[in-house]
Structures are given as C-alpha cells and as structure tokens.
N, C-alpha and C positions, 0 to 999 in steps of 0.2 A: 645272769642276764643273757649271756650268749646262748645258753641252752634253751631259754624261752623263745628267743627269736628263731633259732634253728627249727625247733619243734613246730612253731606256727608256720614258718615258710614251707617246710617239707609237707606238712599236713595240707596246706592250701594248694600247693602244686599237684599233689597226688589226687586230692579231691576235685580240683579244677579239670584236670585231664582225664581222671578216672570217670567223672560224671559224664563228660562228653562221650567217652568210649561206651559207657553204659547206655546212653541215649541212642547211639548208633546201633548197638547190638539189640536192644529192646525193640527199636523201630523196625529193624530188619526182620525180626521174628514175630512182629505184630503183637507184642505184649504191651498192654496199656491198662490204665486205671478205669474200672467200672465206676459209674456215678450213681449215687442213690436217687431213686425216683422222686422222693419227697423233698429234695434239696431245692435251692433257688434255681429258677429257670435258666439263668445265665450259665450255670455250672454244667449243663448238659453239653455245651459246646466243648467242654474240656474232656469229654469221654474219649478214651483211647490214648491220652497223654501217657508217655512212659512213666513208670513208678519204680519204687524200690531204690530211689536215688540215695537213700541213707546208707546203702551198701558202700558206695564210694566214699562217703563222709567218714564212716567208721574205719575203713581201710586207710584213709588219710591220717586220721588221729593216731592209729596204731603205728603207722610208718613214721610219723613225726616224733612220737614218743620214743620209739626204738632207736632211730637214727640220732636223735639229740643226745643220747647217752655217750656217743663217741666223743662229744665235745665237753669232756670233763664232768659228765654227770654220773650219778650213782643211783641205780634203781633202789627203791624202797619197797618193803612188803606192803605197806599201806597204799602206795601208788599203784602197784601191780593189781591189787584187789579192786581199786577204782576202775582201772582199765578193763578188768574182767567183767565188772558190772555193766560197763558200757557195751562190751561185746555181747554179754548175755542178753541185755535188753534188745540189742539189734537182732540177735538170732530169733528171739520170740517174735519180733515184728516181721522178720523175713519170712517165717513160716506163715504168718497171717497174710502177708502180701502175696505170697506165692499161691496160696489157695484161692485168693480172690481172682488173680489173673488166669489161673488154670481153669477155674469154674466159671469165669466171665460173669461174676456177680460181685456185689459190694459187701458181701459177708465172707469173712475168712474163717479163722478159728472160731469155735463157739465161745460165748462169753465165759463159760466155765473153764474151757481149755486155755484161753488167753490169760485169765486171772491166775490159773494154776502156774503157767509159765512165769508170770510176773512174780508170783510168790516164791517160786524156786530160786529165781535170780536174787530177790531181795533177802530171803532167808539165808541163802548161801553167802552173800556178802556180809550180812550181820554176824553169822557164825565165824567166818574167817577173820573178821575184824576183831572180835572179842577173844578169839582163840589164839591168834598168831601176831597180834600187834598190842601195843600198850595204849590204845585209845582210851580216853577217859569216858566212863559210862555215866556221864552227867547230862542233865538237860542244860543245854548251852545256847547262849544268844550270840555274843560277839567273841567269846573265848570260853574254854572249858570251865573256868571258875566263876562265870557270870551268866545266869544266877548260880550255877554250880550245884544244882540239886542232884544228889546221887540217886540214880535209878537202879543200879545193880545190873548185872549182866542180862538177866532174862527180860526185864522191862525195857532195857536199852535196845535189845534185839527186836522186841515187839514194836517199839517206837521206830526203829530203823526200817522195818518191813512196811509199816504204815506210811512212812515218809516216801519211800521209793515207789511203792505201788500208787500212792496218791499223785506223786509228781509225774510218773510216766503217763497216767491217764489224763492228767491236766494238760500236758504238752500234746497228747494225742487229740484231745478235744479242740485245742487251739489251732491245730494244723488243718485249717479249712479254707484258707486264702493263700494265694501264691506269695511265698516269702514271709508270711506272718510269724509262724512258730520259729522258723530259722533265725529271723532277725532279732526277735525277742530273746532267743536262747543265746545268740552271740553276745548280747549285752550282759546277760547273766554270767556267762563264762568269763567275760572280761573282768567282771567284779571279782570272781573267784581267783583270777590270775593275780589281781592286786592283793587280795586277802592272803593268798598263799605266799607271795613274795614278802609281804609285810611281816608275816609270822616268821619267815626265814630270817629276816633282819633283826627280829626280836625274840630269840629262842627262849629266853628265861621267862618271858611273860606268857607265852602260848604253849610251851612244852609240846611241840609238834615236830619231831625229827624228820618227818616226811614233807614238810611244808614246801620246800623248793620243788620237789618231785610233783606235788599236787599243782603247783603253779604252772609247771611244764605241761601237765595234762590239760589244764584249763586253757593255756595258750594254744595247744594243739587243737582243741575243740573249736576255738575261735577261728583259727586258720582254716580248718576243715569246713566249717559252716560258710565262711566267706567264699571259698572255692565253689561250694555247692550253690550258693546264692547267685553266682554268675549265671547259672542256667535256670534257677528257680524264680528269678525276678519276673514280675508280670510282663507279658503273658508267659507263664512257666513252660519250659520245654521238658521238664521232668518234675515229678513229685517225690518228696522224701519217703512217703509211705510210712507205715508203722515201723519199718526198719529204722528209719531216722528218728521218728518221734519218741519211740520207746528207748532208743539208745541215748538220746538227748535227755529225756526225763530221768533215766537211771544215772546218767553222768552228773546232772545237777544235784540230785538228792545224795548220791554217794560222796560228792565233793563237800557238801554241807556237813555230812556226818564225819568225814575224814578231817576236815578243818575245824570241826567242833563249833560250827556256827549254824546249827540246825534251825533255830528259831528266826534266824535272819533270812532263811530261804524264802518263806512266803512273802517277804517284802521285796527282796531282789527279783523274785519271780512273780511279782504282783499281777502282771497281765494274765498269767496262767491261772492264778487264783480267781481273778475276776471272771474269766471265761467259764471256769468250773462252777462257780457260785451261780452264774446265770442259768446254767443247766439245772442245777439243784432247785433253784427258785421256780423255774418254769414247771418242773415236775410237781412241786408242792402245790403251787397255785392251780395247776390243771386238775390235780386229784381232790383238792379241798374245796374248790369252787366250781364244781360241775362242768369241767371241760373248758373253763376260761383260760386265757393265756396272758402271761405277764409281758412276754415279748412275742413279736410276730413269728420268730423262730429262734431257737437256741442251738448252739452258743450265740452270744450276743453279737458277734461279727455278722452273722446271717441276718439278724434283726436290722442292722444298719443297711445291709444290702437291699432288703425288702422295703426299706424307707427311701430307697432311691439314691443312696450314696454310691459314687463310683468306687470300684474295688481299690484303686490306688489311693483314693482319699481315705478310705477305711484303714488301709495298710499303714500309711504314713502316720495317721493320727494315733493308731494303736501302738505303733513303734515309739511315738513320742511319750505316750503313757508308760510304756515299758521302760523307756529311758529314765523317766522321772522316778519310777519305783526303784530302779537300780541305783540312781543317785541318792535316794533317801536311805537305802540299805547301806551303801558305802559311807554315807555321812554318819549314820549311827555307829558303824564299826569304827570309824576314825575318831568320832567324838568320845567313845569309850576309851580308846587308846590315849587321847589327850588327857582325859580326866585321870587316868591311872599313871600319867607321866611316861607313857611308852612312846619313844621317838625312834625313827629309823636311823 
C-alpha cells in the first residue's frame, strides 16, 4: 500500500509542477494548439492554448513508478512493459502534436503514419508480453480463467493490438472538451488500481505475479492525471494533446491485458466506447442516407455543445456517466470474486 501512495503522490507533484513549467515554456515560445475550422464556434477562442501537456503527465507517471520502488517495491517484467507501452503511445502522440504546432495547422502525422506508430507500439507490447512473461493467452473478463477461452499466442497478440489501437483512438476522440478525457481516464485507472491490488491479495485465484506492480502503475497514472487536471480544468490553460491521449489509451489497454481483464475494459471505459460509437454511427448514417446526420456533430460531446449545453454541464454529466460505467465494471469484477469465494 505504501508503494501505491508514494507512486501516486510523486506522479501528481511532478505532473502538477511539470505542467506549469510546460505552460510557461510553451507560452514564452508562442507554441499553441491550432483549432479545426469545422469545430464548434466556441472552440475558436481556444486557439493558441498551449498543448502537449501529456508530456508532463507521462514524466510524472514514470517518476512515480521509478521512485516508488525505493519503498520496498520490486519491478516486474510485465509492469515494465506496461510503462513502455505508455511511453510509446506518448512518443507517437508527441510527434503528431509537434508537427501540428510547427506547421500551425490541425493536422499532424498523416492517418497512415499515425496508425503505423500505434501498431508498432501495440505489436511491440504484445510480442514482449507473450515472449518474456507468463501472461495467460486466454480471452478473459474478470480473471484469466473466466471465460478462459484459449486464443494461443498469435490470436492473443492480434487481440492485444486491436485493443490497444482501438483504445488509443477512443481516448483521442474523447479529448475534445477541457478535462473530459483526463477525468474519465482517472476513474478508469482508479478501477485498475483496485483490480491490481485485489489480485495481489489473492494470488492463487488470479495467477498474476505482477499484480502489485500493475496497481502501482495505475495509481501513478491517477496521480499524474490529477496533477495535469489542475491546469486542464475549464477554462484549460493547457491541452494534453495526442501526447496525453495516446499515452492514456495505451495505458488503459495495456493494463487490461496485463491484469487479464480485457473484456472488462469496454465497461470501465464506457464513456470512451460511447464517444467512438457516436462517430461510427454518424459516418454510417451520413453515407447510407444521402448526407443526413444522426448528431449535429460527432463525437457526441460536440452534439451537446451545439444543442446549447454549457461546456461545464457537458463535462460533469459525462464524468457522471463515466463514473457509473466504472462502478458497473468494478461491481462485475467484485461479484465474480464473491461468487468464486475469493476474499481479500
């Protein structure tokens, strides 16, 4: 427990002060976020807001994870690979953000280059996990044995790649309002902190020797996000950019794979799924029904903006929805533990 608290505290402090330093440096050098021309009209006022805040977040997470080991922790191979996935997602996002600010346009890496970067990170993580850890290659919901359908190494790797790429893009789509993606992600990582610690207390049932290490990483992510949210709360003084959203998405997916709770991820991250589905439905309706639109704008948070909802109202209501999704996910995890007679 001490290591969890240390990781969260160090990560929060590094992220809090690191984000402020980043705001000052970016403002001094005139580096800000370009805004898409077809976005909601109110967003044009945000043009020039410093971006790439995810850089301080990732630095905070890595610092918290490393320093926490001094307090009786033991690094695990599985935990290190999850941290590398978070860093990898952040690096791909940083390249995308940097191109945007240098070119002063809302387009960074090409879609193909960005997807390629995501695939490299996802495939690298999947290979390392199956090659150098004893992760179960089963399709899992609340633990490796439930439902426990064996996929084999190749199919599990493909599943892992799909999950990581899908989650990174889902978080990226959700990151359209001040604090929205960060707040929802903090709830998700809180859930994985609980899951990791519960698995640590019940090793025989979950067969995950890295469970405490994974809980530490999750706690560090929560701390880092809280530190960043201090400056990202409406009206945001900095955006996380793709640096933050891709790191967060990679972290959520990698943790679900490492804790062997992959099918629980779409429930815990329900808000990200809803935002993504809204975009998919918008595209389908537009193409199938001659240019008609299901929403005024997608993702769905922009629809609510165009309906006249204040940004803070949308933010809080979607945070509530995210909290409910997280609660349902944790409830299902705990219900399975009770049914199997697993008690901490």
